[in-house]
C-alpha positions as YAML, in Angstrom:
chain: A
units: angstrom
residues:
- id: 1
  name: MET
  ca: [36.73, 254.41, 28.72]
- id: 2
  name: ILE
  ca: [39.98, 253.64, 30.55]
- id: 3
  name: ARG
  ca: [39.92, 250.33, 32.39]
- id: 4
  name: ARG
  ca: [42.22, 247.57, 33.58]
- id: 5
  name: ALA
  ca: [43.35, 245.23, 30.84]
- id: 6
  name: MET
  ca: [42.01, 241.67, 30.77]
- id: 7
  name: PRO
  ca: [44.23, 238.58, 30.43]
- id: 8
  name: SER
  ca: [42.84, 237.82, 26.97]
- id: 9
  name: GLU
  ca: [44.09, 241.24, 25.78]
- id: 10
  name: ALA
  ca: [47.82, 240.60, 26.26]
- id: 11
  name: PRO
  ca: [48.36, 239.89, 22.52]
- id: 12
  name: ALA
  ca: [46.46, 243.08, 21.61]
- id: 13
  name: LEU
  ca: [48.63, 245.12, 24.01]
- id: 14
  name: ARG
  ca: [51.79, 243.66, 22.46]
- id: 15
  name: ALA
  ca: [50.49, 244.46, 18.97]
- id: 16
  name: LEU
  ca: [49.53, 248.02, 19.94]
- id: 17
  name: THR
  ca: [52.99, 248.56, 21.45]
- id: 18
  name: GLU
  ca: [54.63, 247.24, 18.27]
- id: 19
  name: ARG
  ca: [52.70, 249.80, 16.20]
- id: 20
  name: ALA
  ca: [53.18, 252.66, 18.66]
- id: 21
  name: TYR
  ca: [56.95, 252.23, 18.96]
- id: 22
  name: ALA
  ca: [57.79, 251.10, 15.40]
- id: 23
  name: ASP
  ca: [59.03, 254.55, 14.31]
- id: 24
  name: TYR
  ca: [61.51, 254.61, 17.20]
- id: 25
  name: VAL
  ca: [63.40, 251.47, 16.11]
- id: 26
  name: PRO
  ca: [65.38, 253.28, 13.35]
- id: 27
  name: LEU
  ca: [65.92, 256.29, 15.62]
- id: 28
  name: LEU
  ca: [67.36, 254.16, 18.44]
- id: 29
  name: GLY
  ca: [68.94, 251.46, 16.30]
- id: 30
  name: ARG
  ca: [67.13, 248.80, 18.33]
- id: 31
  name: ARG
  ca: [63.77, 247.96, 19.82]
- id: 32
  name: PRO
  ca: [62.64, 250.21, 22.69]
- id: 33
  name: ALA
  ca: [62.23, 248.24, 25.92]
- id: 34
  name: PRO
  ca: [58.38, 248.43, 26.01]
- id: 35
  name: MET
  ca: [58.23, 246.44, 22.77]
- id: 36
  name: ASP
  ca: [59.53, 243.40, 24.64]
- id: 37
  name: ALA
  ca: [57.58, 243.76, 27.88]
- id: 38
  name: ASP
  ca: [55.62, 240.86, 29.34]
- id: 39
  name: TYR
  ca: [52.09, 242.21, 29.08]
- id: 40
  name: GLY
  ca: [50.61, 239.02, 30.48]
- id: 41
  name: ALA
  ca: [52.59, 239.59, 33.68]
- id: 42
  name: HIS
  ca: [51.61, 243.28, 33.82]
- id: 43
  name: ILE
  ca: [47.95, 242.34, 33.41]
- id: 44
  name: ALA
  ca: [48.20, 239.63, 36.08]
- id: 45
  name: ALA
  ca: [49.76, 242.17, 38.46]
- id: 46
  name: GLY
  ca: [46.93, 244.66, 37.82]
- id: 47
  name: GLU
  ca: [49.36, 247.16, 36.26]
- id: 48
  name: ALA
  ca: [48.04, 247.31, 32.68]
- id: 49
  name: TRP
  ca: [45.27, 249.69, 31.65]
- id: 50
  name: VAL
  ca: [43.63, 250.25, 28.26]
- id: 51
  name: LEU
  ca: [41.80, 253.09, 26.62]
- id: 52
  name: GLU
  ca: [38.91, 251.45, 24.83]
- id: 53
  name: GLU
  ca: [36.43, 253.04, 22.46]
- id: 54
  name: ASP
  ca: [33.82, 251.26, 20.35]
- id: 55
  name: GLY
  ca: [35.44, 247.91, 21.18]
- id: 56
  name: GLY
  ca: [38.88, 248.96, 19.95]
- id: 57
  name: LEU
  ca: [42.02, 249.54, 22.01]
- id: 58
  name: LEU
  ca: [43.31, 253.06, 21.38]
- id: 59
  name: GLY
  ca: [46.01, 253.26, 24.03]
- id: 60
  name: LEU
  ca: [47.57, 251.57, 26.99]
- id: 61
  name: LEU
  ca: [49.29, 252.34, 30.26]
- id: 62
  name: VAL
  ca: [51.47, 250.29, 32.56]
- id: 63
  name: LEU
  ca: [51.39, 251.78, 36.07]
- id: 64
  name: GLU
  ca: [53.54, 250.33, 38.84]
- id: 65
  name: GLU
  ca: [53.45, 251.26, 42.51]
- id: 66
  name: GLU
  ca: [56.88, 252.19, 43.87]
- id: 67
  name: PRO
  ca: [57.81, 253.52, 47.31]
- id: 68
  name: GLY
  ca: [56.62, 257.14, 47.36]
- id: 69
  name: HIS
  ca: [55.46, 257.40, 43.74]
- id: 70
  name: LEU
  ca: [53.51, 255.87, 40.89]
- id: 71
  name: TRP
  ca: [55.80, 254.70, 38.09]
- id: 72
  name: LEU
  ca: [54.51, 255.18, 34.55]
- id: 73
  name: ASP
  ca: [56.32, 252.25, 32.96]
- id: 74
  name: ASN
  ca: [54.70, 252.57, 29.55]
- id: 75
  name: ILE
  ca: [52.25, 254.71, 27.67]
- id: 76
  name: ALA
  ca: [51.38, 253.79, 24.08]
- id: 77
  name: VAL
  ca: [48.88, 255.31, 21.68]
- id: 78
  name: GLU
  ca: [47.53, 253.91, 18.43]
- id: 79
  name: PRO
  ca: [49.64, 255.77, 15.80]
- id: 80
  name: ARG
  ca: [46.65, 257.00, 13.79]
- id: 81
  name: LEU
  ca: [45.57, 258.93, 16.90]
- id: 82
  name: HIS
  ca: [48.79, 260.88, 17.41]
- id: 83
  name: HIS
  ca: [48.28, 264.63, 17.82]
- id: 84
  name: ARG
  ca: [44.65, 264.18, 18.91]
- id: 85
  name: GLY
  ca: [45.07, 264.41, 22.68]
- id: 86
  name: THR
  ca: [44.91, 260.68, 23.34]
- id: 87
  name: GLY
  ca: [48.28, 260.60, 25.10]
- id: 88
  name: GLN
  ca: [47.33, 263.62, 27.19]
- id: 89
  name: ARG
  ca: [44.11, 261.87, 28.17]
- id: 90
  name: LEU
  ca: [46.12, 258.85, 29.32]
- id: 91
  name: LEU
  ca: [48.56, 261.08, 31.22]
- id: 92
  name: ARG
  ca: [45.68, 262.87, 32.97]
- id: 93
  name: PHE
  ca: [44.26, 259.49, 33.96]
- id: 94
  name: THR
  ca: [47.70, 258.51, 35.32]
- id: 95
  name: MET
  ca: [47.76, 261.62, 37.51]
- id: 96
  name: GLU
  ca: [44.19, 260.96, 38.70]
- id: 97
  name: GLU
  ca: [45.08, 257.35, 39.50]
- id: 98
  name: ALA
  ca: [48.17, 258.48, 41.43]
- id: 99
  name: ALA
  ca: [45.99, 260.85, 43.46]
- id: 100
  name: ARG
  ca: [43.42, 258.12, 44.06]
- id: 101
  name: ARG
  ca: [46.22, 255.91, 45.41]
- id: 102
  name: ASP
  ca: [47.51, 258.80, 47.54]
- id: 103
  name: PHE
  ca: [50.86, 259.23, 45.78]
- id: 104
  name: SER
  ca: [52.47, 262.67, 45.70]
- id: 105
  name: GLU
  ca: [54.23, 262.22, 42.35]
- id: 106
  name: VAL
  ca: [54.41, 260.26, 39.12]
- id: 107
  name: ARG
  ca: [57.74, 259.26, 37.62]
- id: 108
  name: LEU
  ca: [58.72, 257.91, 34.22]
- id: 109
  name: LEU
  ca: [61.63, 257.54, 31.87]
- id: 110
  name: THR
  ca: [62.07, 258.00, 28.16]
- id: 111
  name: ASN
  ca: [64.94, 257.84, 25.73]
- id: 112
  name: GLU
  ca: [66.88, 261.07, 25.22]
- id: 113
  name: ARG
  ca: [66.40, 260.70, 21.45]
- id: 114
  name: MET
  ca: [62.62, 260.82, 21.92]
- id: 115
  name: ALA
  ca: [62.62, 264.62, 22.04]
- id: 116
  name: ARG
  ca: [58.94, 264.86, 21.10]
- id: 117
  name: ASN
  ca: [57.98, 262.75, 24.10]
- id: 118
  name: ILE
  ca: [60.19, 264.78, 26.43]
- id: 119
  name: ALA
  ca: [58.46, 267.95, 25.22]
- id: 120
  name: ILE
  ca: [55.00, 266.41, 25.71]
- id: 121
  name: TYR
  ca: [55.86, 265.34, 29.24]
- id: 122
  name: ALA
  ca: [57.27, 268.80, 30.02]
- id: 123
  name: ARG
  ca: [54.04, 270.43, 28.82]
- id: 124
  name: MET
  ca: [52.14, 268.10, 31.16]
- id: 125
  name: GLY
  ca: [54.19, 269.25, 34.17]
- id: 126
  name: PHE
  ca: [57.01, 266.71, 34.24]
- id: 127
  name: VAL
  ca: [60.56, 267.85, 34.96]
- id: 128
  name: GLU
  ca: [63.80, 266.03, 34.35]
- id: 129
  name: TYR
  ca: [65.61, 264.79, 37.44]
- id: 130
  name: ASP
  ca: [68.24, 262.41, 36.02]
- id: 131
  name: ARG
  ca: [69.94, 261.16, 32.86]
- id: 132
  name: ARG
  ca: [71.87, 257.94, 32.63]
- id: 133
  name: GLU
  ca: [72.86, 255.12, 30.33]
- id: 134
  name: GLU
  ca: [71.31, 251.76, 31.14]
- id: 135
  name: ASN
  ca: [71.33, 248.61, 29.01]
- id: 136
  name: GLY
  ca: [72.65, 250.62, 26.07]
- id: 137
  name: PHE
  ca: [69.85, 253.20, 26.27]
- id: 138
  name: ARG
  ca: [70.38, 256.90, 27.12]
- id: 139
  name: ARG
  ca: [67.47, 257.46, 29.50]
- id: 140
  name: VAL
  ca: [65.87, 260.66, 30.73]
- id: 141
  name: TYR
  ca: [64.07, 260.37, 34.07]
- id: 142
  name: MET
  ca: [61.19, 262.74, 34.73]
- id: 143
  name: ARG
  ca: [58.70, 263.37, 37.52]
- id: 144
  name: ALA
  ca: [55.59, 265.45, 38.12]
- id: 145
  name: PRO
  ca: [53.78, 266.34, 41.33]
- id: 146
  name: VAL
  ca: [50.26, 265.02, 41.77]
- id: 147
  name: ARG
  ca: [47.90, 267.96, 42.25]
...
């Protein structure tokens, strides 16, 4: 079940993000931005979602409304579930949520060194529309139409 996160779950979201992004720290030479996000604030704003199964959190999303699009600020999956379609399930939910909110596209960014993520997003219909350096990160901006 995918549902909005509850305030009491902020520590669990931080912990899940730590596990999900841990392998990227050596690749980037620093912590990816989602590792230091304020999940309490995202939950309070109604932006944080969790994939829950049998009482455990398997994944999370942070979805922000922007003018003309839904911004996928973060998607994280429990590492033991990689390559099992969990991320795709969360991405499909993101597209459904964008449609429900009457947005025509979803946008996101990732680091250019996260080639696996770029490939996953491309397979899910996202296309690159910009690359730039921000805060010491080389970022790839992608978007996908909501169908």
